[in-house]
KOLTI-507383 format. One record per residue (C-alpha): x, y, z. Coordinates in pm, whole numbers. Example, Ala and Ser with C-alpha at 12.3 -4.5 7.8 and 13.67 -1.06 7.14 Angstrom:
// residues 2
<pt px="1230" py="-450" pz="780"/>
<pt px="1367" py="-106" pz="714"/>
***
This chain:
// residues 170
<pt px="-1126" py="758" pz="-1653"/>
<pt px="-837" py="907" pz="-1824"/>
<pt px="-775" py="1196" pz="-1541"/>
<pt px="-752" py="947" pz="-1295"/>
<pt px="-496" py="702" pz="-1483"/>
<pt px="-296" py="1020" pz="-1573"/>
<pt px="-253" py="1152" pz="-1209"/>
<pt px="-214" py="774" pz="-1100"/>
<pt px="93" py="738" pz="-1325"/>
<pt px="225" py="1042" pz="-1276"/>
<pt px="212" py="1003" pz="-883"/>
<pt px="383" py="677" pz="-909"/>
<pt px="672" py="848" pz="-1185"/>
<pt px="733" py="1130" pz="-938"/>
<pt px="710" py="924" pz="-638"/>
<pt px="990" py="734" pz="-854"/>
<pt px="1158" py="1004" pz="-925"/>
<pt px="1179" py="1138" pz="-577"/>
<pt px="1287" py="839" pz="-476"/>
<pt px="1596" py="806" pz="-720"/>
<pt px="1731" py="1141" pz="-735"/>
<pt px="1713" py="1191" pz="-319"/>
<pt px="2010" py="1145" pz="-151"/>
<pt px="1865" py="848" pz="116"/>
<pt px="1952" py="961" pz="514"/>
<pt px="1933" py="635" pz="636"/>
<pt px="1688" py="725" pz="928"/>
<pt px="1353" py="879" pz="920"/>
<pt px="1101" py="743" pz="1117"/>
<pt px="1153" py="573" pz="1425"/>
<pt px="917" py="480" pz="1741"/>
<pt px="991" py="404" pz="2127"/>
<pt px="986" py="12" pz="2197"/>
<pt px="1145" py="-133" pz="1766"/>
<pt px="1439" py="-190" pz="1770"/>
<pt px="1517" py="-1" pz="1417"/>
<pt px="1348" py="174" pz="1244"/>
<pt px="1369" py="-129" pz="981"/>
<pt px="1128" py="-290" pz="1251"/>
<pt px="935" py="7" pz="1270"/>
<pt px="877" py="-12" pz="897"/>
<pt px="793" py="-401" pz="831"/>
<pt px="531" py="-390" pz="1174"/>
<pt px="350" py="-79" pz="988"/>
<pt px="372" py="-231" pz="711"/>
<pt px="266" py="-540" pz="837"/>
<pt px="-37" py="-338" pz="986"/>
<pt px="-141" py="-236" pz="634"/>
<pt px="-129" py="-555" pz="491"/>
<pt px="-381" py="-631" pz="768"/>
<pt px="-607" py="-387" pz="720"/>
<pt px="-576" py="-426" pz="294"/>
<pt px="-685" py="-782" pz="410"/>
<pt px="-987" py="-693" pz="604"/>
<pt px="-1006" py="-405" pz="271"/>
<pt px="-1076" py="-718" pz="94"/>
<pt px="-1332" py="-934" pz="295"/>
<pt px="-1537" py="-618" pz="359"/>
<pt px="-1544" py="-576" pz="-34"/>
<pt px="-1599" py="-935" pz="-71"/>
<pt px="-1916" py="-902" pz="168"/>
<pt px="-2050" py="-546" pz="39"/>
<pt px="-2074" py="-756" pz="-346"/>
<pt px="-2237" py="-1043" pz="-204"/>
<pt px="-1949" py="-1296" pz="-291"/>
<pt px="-1923" py="-1450" pz="58"/>
<pt px="-2209" py="-1697" pz="2"/>
<pt px="-2492" py="-1468" pz="141"/>
<pt px="-2309" py="-1293" pz="421"/>
<pt px="-2319" py="-922" pz="367"/>
<pt px="-2381" py="-716" pz="674"/>
<pt px="-2523" py="-372" pz="704"/>
<pt px="-2194" py="-273" pz="825"/>
<pt px="-1975" py="-400" pz="538"/>
<pt px="-1940" py="-69" pz="415"/>
<pt px="-1851" py="104" pz="684"/>
<pt px="-1614" py="-189" pz="743"/>
<pt px="-1446" py="-103" pz="387"/>
<pt px="-1426" py="255" pz="441"/>
<pt px="-1249" py="250" pz="755"/>
<pt px="-1032" py="-46" pz="720"/>
<pt px="-894" py="155" pz="409"/>
<pt px="-851" py="436" pz="566"/>
<pt px="-615" py="303" pz="821"/>
<pt px="-436" py="73" pz="654"/>
<pt px="-316" py="386" pz="403"/>
<pt px="-258" py="620" pz="705"/>
<pt px="7" py="328" pz="788"/>
<pt px="143" py="305" pz="462"/>
<pt px="234" py="687" pz="507"/>
<pt px="506" py="679" pz="759"/>
<pt px="629" py="375" pz="559"/>
<pt px="635" py="544" pz="203"/>
<pt px="861" py="853" pz="376"/>
<pt px="1078" py="567" pz="538"/>
<pt px="1140" py="447" pz="236"/>
<pt px="1181" py="753" pz="17"/>
<pt px="1352" py="950" pz="275"/>
<pt px="1582" py="720" pz="456"/>
<pt px="1649" py="470" pz="137"/>
<pt px="1559" py="566" pz="-170"/>
<pt px="1423" py="422" pz="-498"/>
<pt px="1636" py="61" pz="-430"/>
<pt px="1781" py="-128" pz="-681"/>
<pt px="2050" py="-331" pz="-574"/>
<pt px="1905" py="-652" pz="-623"/>
<pt px="1604" py="-844" pz="-769"/>
<pt px="1420" py="-807" pz="-435"/>
<pt px="1480" py="-429" pz="-327"/>
<pt px="1400" py="-290" pz="-714"/>
<pt px="1078" py="-518" pz="-725"/>
<pt px="1003" py="-318" pz="-388"/>
<pt px="1076" py="-6" pz="-511"/>
<pt px="884" py="-25" pz="-820"/>
<pt px="587" py="-180" pz="-610"/>
<pt px="599" py="134" pz="-374"/>
<pt px="577" py="342" pz="-628"/>
<pt px="291" py="206" pz="-800"/>
<pt px="101" py="133" pz="-488"/>
<pt px="76" py="526" pz="-438"/>
<pt px="-24" py="580" pz="-816"/>
<pt px="-285" py="293" pz="-840"/>
<pt px="-400" py="475" pz="-458"/>
<pt px="-457" py="770" pz="-635"/>
<pt px="-591" py="620" pz="-969"/>
<pt px="-848" py="464" pz="-760"/>
<pt px="-954" py="768" pz="-502"/>
<pt px="-1002" py="997" pz="-801"/>
<pt px="-1265" py="718" pz="-985"/>
<pt px="-1404" py="656" pz="-680"/>
<pt px="-1662" py="924" pz="-698"/>
<pt px="-1723" py="965" pz="-1034"/>
<pt px="-2074" py="872" pz="-1156"/>
<pt px="-2141" py="604" pz="-1472"/>
<pt px="-1834" py="420" pz="-1375"/>
<pt px="-1864" py="63" pz="-1542"/>
<pt px="-1881" py="-176" pz="-1244"/>
<pt px="-1570" py="-325" pz="-1279"/>
<pt px="-1389" py="-18" pz="-1283"/>
<pt px="-1342" py="37" pz="-903"/>
<pt px="-1317" py="-361" pz="-792"/>
<pt px="-1053" py="-376" pz="-1036"/>
<pt px="-893" py="-84" pz="-903"/>
<pt px="-860" py="-183" pz="-517"/>
<pt px="-792" py="-544" pz="-645"/>
<pt px="-433" py="-363" pz="-828"/>
<pt px="-452" py="-181" pz="-501"/>
<pt px="-462" py="-435" pz="-243"/>
<pt px="-181" py="-712" pz="-503"/>
<pt px="35" py="-452" pz="-521"/>
<pt px="9" py="-382" pz="-105"/>
<pt px="64" py="-773" pz="-129"/>
<pt px="374" py="-706" pz="-293"/>
<pt px="513" py="-510" pz="-78"/>
<pt px="459" py="-638" pz="223"/>
<pt px="626" py="-963" pz="41"/>
<pt px="887" py="-820" pz="-51"/>
<pt px="945" py="-627" pz="208"/>
<pt px="785" py="-710" pz="557"/>
<pt px="807" py="-1142" pz="515"/>
<pt px="1129" py="-1107" pz="378"/>
<pt px="1236" py="-889" pz="711"/>
<pt px="1026" py="-1179" pz="939"/>
<pt px="1221" py="-1457" pz="806"/>
<pt px="1571" py="-1327" pz="757"/>
<pt px="1621" py="-1092" pz="1047"/>
<pt px="1336" py="-1219" pz="1270"/>
<pt px="986" py="-1174" pz="1418"/>
<pt px="1111" py="-936" pz="1726"/>
<pt px="1045" py="-573" pz="1781"/>
***
């Protein structure tokens, strides 16, 4: 587990260093039908959070933690909801890093920036640990729990904040 942890830490630090050193451009991702790049970011982030909840529920089902509800398709649902959640985070991260940089002008943006870096580091660690044989039974649930918790923290400090201050419109 040392190698996945070190690589994950390097990814988190490299993401933060890039975000801090890169001069923000103000815009990176925009899609037709949205009022602003920020709206694109919060809706894609909300989609990622939705699929992360599906990840959590499917993991609980796979491990028989839902009162005996453990359908045969839970593993497939878990893998695909994770893939979709991750894919939705990529344009959000590009926007955050390229357009906004590592922000620390208030506690919310500092926490959001730190969690964003931590997310990609934790995700890297989990993905590198996944194929390793002989891991203790608690490693993947803990790694997945960290990834889920950090993503929810990111959603709370960006999308929920946006929806409650700007509004829910696109």
